[in-house]
N, C-alpha and C positions, 0 to 999 in steps of 0.2 A: 525621144519622148520628152526629156527634160526641156529641150529647146522649144518644143511646141507648146509647153505649158507656161513659157516665160511671160508672155503678155498678160495672161490671166492672173498670175500670182505676183509679179513684180510691182505693179502699180497699186494693187490691193494692199500689198505689204507696206508700201510707202504711205498710203493713206492711213493705215492703222498706226503707223509711227507718228504721224502728225497728231493723232489723238493723244499720244503720250506726252506731248509738250503742253505747257500751260498756255492759257489765252494771253497772258501778259508777255510771254516770250514770242509768240507768233504774231506777226503783223502782215498777213497776206494782202496783196494788192496795193501796198503802200509804196510810194516812190520817195526816196530821200537823196538829196544831193550830198555826196560824200566829200568831195572837194569841188572846186569850181569847174563846172562842165563835165562832171562824172556823177551819174545817178545810179542808184541801186534799187531795183524793183523786186520785192519779195513775192515769189509766186504763191498762189493758193494751192498748196499741195493737198490739203484735206478734201476740198470740194471738187477740184478740177485736175489734180495731179500735175500741176505746173511746177517748173523749176524757177529759180531766180534768174533775172536778167540784169545786165549792166549796160548802160547807155553812155558812150564816150563821145564827147563833142570835139571834132577837129575843126580846122579853119573853114572848110567848105562842105563838110559832110559829117555824118554820124557813123559810129561803129557800135553794133549791138552784140553783146556776148550771149550766145545760145539762142537757137531758133525756137526752142520750146515746142510744145504740142501746137497744132494749128490754132486752137482757141487761145492759147497763151501767146502765140505770135501776134495775133490780131490785137490782143490787149496791150502787148508791149509796143506794137507799132503805134497804137493810139496814144500811149504815154509819151513815146518819142516825139510825136507831132505836137504834144502839149508843151514839152520842155524846150523844143527848138524847131525853127522853121526849116532847118537844113535837112536834106534827104539822107536816108539810111543808105550808105554805099556798101558797107561790109557787114555781114553777120557771121560771127565765128562760132562754129560748133565745137564745144570743148570735148565732146565724145559722141558716139553713135546712138546712144539710147533715145528712145522715142520722145521722152519729155525734154530732150535737149536738141533733137535734130529733125523730128518728124514735121516740124513747122517750116522746113526749108522751102517748100513750094509757095507758101504764103509770101515769103520775103522775095524770092526770085521773080514772082509775078509782079511785084512792086518795083522791080528794077535793081534790087540789091544783089551783090555778089556773095555767095556763101563760101566760107573759107574754113579750112581745118588742117590739122596735121595729117599726113598721108595715112597714118594708122586708122583714122576714122573711116576713110573710104574703104580701106582693107577690111575693117570690121563689118561694114555694111555688106560687102561681097560675101563675107563669111556667114552672116546670120540672116540676110534678107533673100527672098521676100517673106520667109516664114513669119518673122516677128511682125512685119508690117501688116500682113493679112490677118494674123491673129488679133492684133490691136484694132484693126478696122472693124472687126466684129464686136469689139467691146466699147469703142469710142466713136461717137457720131462725127466728131470733128475730123477724124482720120478717114473714116469711111466716106464722108461726103466729098472728099477730094477726088474720089473715083480713080485713083492711081493704082497700078499693079504692084508697086513696090516703093520703098523709101527713095527719096531724091538725094543722091550723094552730093557732097560739097562740090561746087563748081571749080574751086581753086584749092590746091593742096601744096604743102611745103614739107620738105624733109630735112632742111638745115635749120638748126635751132640756135639763136632766135631768128624768126622771121620778123621784119620790122616795117612798120608804117610810121611815117613822120611828115609833119607839115612845116617843120622849121621851128615850131614852138612846142608842140606836144609830140613825144615819142611813145609809141605803143609797141611793146615787144610780145611776141607770141612764142612761148617756150614749150619744149617737150623734154621731160626728164625720165621717161621710161614708163613701164607698165605698172599701174596701181589698180584703179577702178576698172579700166579697160586698156587695151593695147594702144589706144590713140590719145590718151589724156593730154589735153592742152591747157596751158595757163596763160593768162594775159597780165602783163606787168607794165605799169606806168612808172618808170624810174624817177622822174622828176617829182611826182606826187607820192611815190612809194605806196602805190595801191596795187593789190594783187587780187585778181579774179581767178578762181580755182576750178570751176566746174565741180563734179562730184569726187574728184580726187581728195577734196577736203570739204566736209560738211560740218555744220554746227548743230549737233543734236544726234538723235538715234536714227539716222537716215542712211547708214552705209549699206549698200547692196554689193555683196562680195562674190556672187556667182560667176561673173565674168572677170573677176579680178585675179591679181597675183598678190595674195595676202603677205607672203614672205618678203616681198619687195616694196610693199606699199609705204612703209615708214621711210624707206630710202628716198622715194620720190618726194614725199612731203619735206623731208630734211633738205633735199636739194633745192626745192622751191623756197624754203625758208631762208636760204643763203642769199637770195636776191635782196633781202633787206627791207621788205615791206613793213609798214607800220599799220596799215589798214587792210583787212582781209575780207573779201566778198565771196562767200561760199556758194556752192551749187544749190544747197538747201539749208534752211535755217537763217537766223539773223546775221547781219554784218557785225564785225568786231575787230579785234586786234590780233596780235601774234599768239595770244592764248588759244585761238582756234587751231592754228598750225601745231602748236605744242601738244594740245590735247588729242588731236587727230593722230598725230605721229605716235604718241605714247599709247593710244588705244590699240593700234596694230602691233606695237612692240609687245604689249602685255598679252594680247590675244594669242599671238603666235607663240610666245614663251610658255603660256599656261597650257595650251593644247599640245605643244611639242613635249613638254614634261609628262603629260598624261600618256601620249603615244609611246615615249621612251620607257615609261613605267609599265607598259603592257595593256593599257586600257583599250577597250573596244568602243566603237561608236555608241553602242547601247549603254555603255557605262557613263557616257558623257551627255547624251541627248535622249530624251524620251518623247514619244509621240511625234507629231509633225506639224508643219505649217505655223501659224501664228499662236497656237496654243501649246507649242512645244516648251519644254523646260530643259535646263542644263545644270550639271553639277559644277561647271566651271565658274569661278568667281574672279572678277577683276578688281583692282584697287579702286577706292572711292575717288581717286583723282581723275578717273576717266568715266565716271558714272554718266556724264552728259551724253556720251555716245552709246550707252547701253540701254536697249529698249526691247520691245516685243520680238524683234528679229534676231536677238543675240543668239538663241539656240541654233538658228540657221547659219549664222556666222561661225559658230563653233563647229558645226557639221562641215561647212566648206573648208575651214582650216584643217580639220581632221583629215578630210579627203586629200587636200593638197599635200600635207606633210606625209601621209601614208603612201601616196602614189608618186611622190617626188617630182611633181610638176605643177605649174600654176593651175589654179582651179578653173580658169577660163578655158584651158585645154581639156579638162575633164568634162566640162559642161557640153562640149560639142564643137569647140573650135578646131581648126586644122593646123 
């Protein structure tokens, strides 16, 4: 039942989180050149449920990070054509969620190759077609494709890093373990020191923990930070520097620490979380240093952490994974 409700609740939750940020912080639909030949497109999460995209220019082609929803894919494709006349050759799915991967058919029909860590394809086998079909009922851009299930990435890798290089620009695709999903991928440009993170790292109260491994999340972010990036391009929220990595990592350290202390002290879930959905409340408080990541879904994150710690396994397994 939890899995069948996923599409109806997840994107509504993300949209409500977008309302939590101020207009000055959110810049949906904008495209900014981060370094020469690398553009960051901030997705319109509030109105369209879109993730962020990154466009990377190589000598003869473009790489796009995240397929987005179908409508987001079309918007990102239009932007790619504006910034460069080169074709999009690769589209990298950072993970399997619809706002990052359901646009795959849009890109492949244009001749692009969709690429991901093997964990992304495995997650699709685990959760589809249920989520695709549920989302198709909620979103016209998915339903209009007329497909029975999500399109998996055409090419996968299991050795990290997987590298694409044209002799001048090197692009590394990394996997550091299970955080947001079992297939979280990162894209790193070592010469430019630019890191694209998908939803393993977000900048704001956008964390969705139901498919995650909360106890391991900080370890994944810590490993990614060791790459040495100076510019960070998150899956949701604005671009920034290493403060995004530090804050995201500390958020999960503090969340896990606070909930574990409550569990060890004998607290029950009803002692920590009241009501449900986006109107839930929680008695758990985190330090002001991580307030950027605390928003309306924080009670649900507390609930997920409680279940993970109490049952002794990643919450993604509790949700319905195999």
